[in-house]
N, C-alpha and C positions, 0 to 999 in steps of 0.2 A: 292345491286344495282350497285355497281361499275363494277361488272363483265359484266353487260349488257351495260354499257356506253362505255366500251373499244372499241366496234365495231363501235362507232359513232364518226365521225370527220368531217373535212371540206369537204371531198369527198361526205359524206352523204348529206350535205347541197346542194352541187352543183347538185348531181343527182336528189334529190327531187325537187329542184327549176326548173330544166329543165322539169321534168315531170309535175309540176304544170303549167308551161308556156304552154306546149303543150296541156294540158287539157283545159286551158282557150282559147287558139287559136282555138282548134278543136270545142269546144262548141259554140264559138262566130260565126264562119263561117260554122257551121254544116258540118264539114269534117268527113267523116267516109267511110270506105271501108272494103271489106271482103278479107283477105289474110290468108294464112296458116302460123302460127307463129312457126311451128315446126322447120323449117330450121333456122330461126333467133335465136331460143332458143339454137339450137345446136352450132351455131356460137359463142355464148357467154358461155354457160354452159360447153361445152366440154373443151375448152382451160382453163377455170377457174378451173375446177376440176383437170385438168392436172397440173396446177401450184400449187394447194393446195397439191396434192399428192407429187409433187416434193419437196415442202417446208417441208412437214412432214418427208420425207426420209432424208433430210439434217439435220433436228433436231435429228433424231434417230442416224444418223452417228456421229453427234457432241457429243451425249451422250456416244457413244461407244469409241470415241477417247479421250474424257475427262476422262473417266474411266481408259483408258490405261495410260494417262498422270499422274494421281494421283498414279496409281499402280506402275509405273516406279519410281516416286519420293520416294514412301514408301520403295520400294525394295533397292534403292540406299542408303537410310538412314539406313536400316538394315545392309547392307554390311559394311558401315563405322563404325557402332556401334559394329560390330563383329570383327573389326580390333584390336586385343589385344595390339599392340604396340603403338597405338594412345593414347595420354593422354585425360583426360576428357575435358580439355580446347580445344583441337583440335577437339574432337567429337562435342562439343558445337558449335565451329566455323563452321564446315561443315553443321551442322543442321540449323544454321542461314542462310547459303548460299542457302541451298535447299528451305528454307521457302521464301527467296527472289525470287527464280525462280517461285515458286507457286504464290506468291502475284503479281509479275510483269505480269505474263501471264493472270491471272484473270482480273487484271486492264486493260490490253491491250484489252481484249475482251469486257469488260463492257463499255469502253470509245469509242468504235467504231473506234479504232486506227489501221491503216494498217501498221504502222512502227514497225517492230519487233526488232529494234536495241537493246533496253534495255533488252528484253528477251534473245536475243542471247548473250549479254555480260554476263548476269547472268549465263547462261549455260557454257560459256567459262571459267568462274571462277571455276566452279566445275571440269572441265577437267584439268585446270592449277593446282588446288589444289591437285588433284589426282596424277599428275605427280610430283609435288613438294614433295610429301610424298612417293616417290618411295622406299625408304629404309625401311619405316615403314609399307607398305602395300604389302602383298605377291603378286607374279605375277598372281596366279590364281584368287585371289580376285580382283585384278586390272582389269583383263580381264572381270570378271563378271560386274564390275562397268561400264566399257566402253560399254558392250553389252546393259546394261540398259540405258545408255546415248543415245545409238542409238535408242532404243525403245522410249525414251523420245522425241528425235528429230522428229521421225516419227509421234508421236501423235500430237506434236505441229504444225508440217507442215500440217497435215491433217485438224486439226481444223482451222488453219489459212486460208487454201484454202477454206473451207466452209464459213469462216468469210468474205473473200474478194469477192469470186465469187458467185453471187446469181443466182436465176432462170433466164431464158432468158429475158433480158430487153425488147426486141422487142415484145415478146409474152405478157408480162405483160402490156406494153403500149397499145397493141392492145385490151386487155380485158378492160382496164380502159376507153379508148376512145369509144369503142363500147357500153359500158354500158351507157355512157353519150348520145350517139346517138340513142340508142334503143327506147326511148320514141317517137322520131320523127316518127318512123315507126309503133310502136305497139299501141300508144294511139288511133289513129283513128280506128284501127282494133278492139280494145277492146270496144270502143264506139259502133261500129257496132254490135258486138256480144252481148253486154249487151242490146242494144236497146236504141234509142233516147227517147223513151217514158218511160223508166225506170227512177227511181230516180237518179239524177246525183251523189248523194253521194256514191252510190254503185260503179259506174265507178271510181270515185276518189279514193275510198278505194282500189279497185283492182289494179289500176295503181300504187299508192304510195306503197302499200304493195309489189308488184312485184319488183319495183325499189329498195326498201329498202333491200329486200332479196339479190338481185344481188350485190349491192354495199357493203353490210355487208359481203358477202362471199369474196369479193375482199379485204376488210379491214382485215379479218381474215387471208387470205393468206399473206398479206403484213406484218402483225405482226409475223406470224409464220416463215416467210422467214429469219428474223434475230432474232434468239432466245436468244440473249445474253444481250439485253438492258433493260430487266425487265419492258417492256411496255405492252406486251400482256399477257394474262392469262396463256398461255402455254409456256412461256419463261423458259429457263433453270436456275435453281438456282446455279449460279457459285460458291457460297460460299461452296456448298457441295463437290466441287472438289478441295478445298484448302488442302494443306498438313496438316494443323492444324485445320481441321473442328471440 
């Protein structure tokens, strides 16, 4: 049941309330007219679908970069473990630092935090540790570690960009406000098409169902747009991208 309730929120209540008010107003004053709703449907459905597709692409890109993030961490871990001159204590120390990078970045995404200072500091510690062990790590291995650090930085910056920059705010606002305004235009038209002589419950059902579909699609897009907060059904399980999953 919870999976069906996730698409219902305060926006659903606002949209349905507006629709009910327009139904009451139109029935009370016998307002009805015949207009083609195709253009109005395109005005809402097209940008809404565009936003949903954009949010889905962002989610897929986030999965790709998160996989790169964990892959780079694992590879760096393997490189350090293969350094024969490092003691077990030193290998345990760097493993702990890599885990801190993983945990801090996952926490950064899950808390909807835009400040990457902590994550950057943790990665800088990996770089500083590598330089400090210059005599214990061969030049070739050190070059490989820094290449993986570069890959790690790219993955983090790409995910952070997805995290900060959402789908166009103006287009999203347009969709939301137009969904709220839509009943003002289409309720009298639906009353006309159904017929004033038909049972009113049929018109009410059609109007509320149409409005519920539109606002639910908007809610799905809104949840899908930020896939890191574990609110929507399609959110990314960040724990699967931790180093020690």
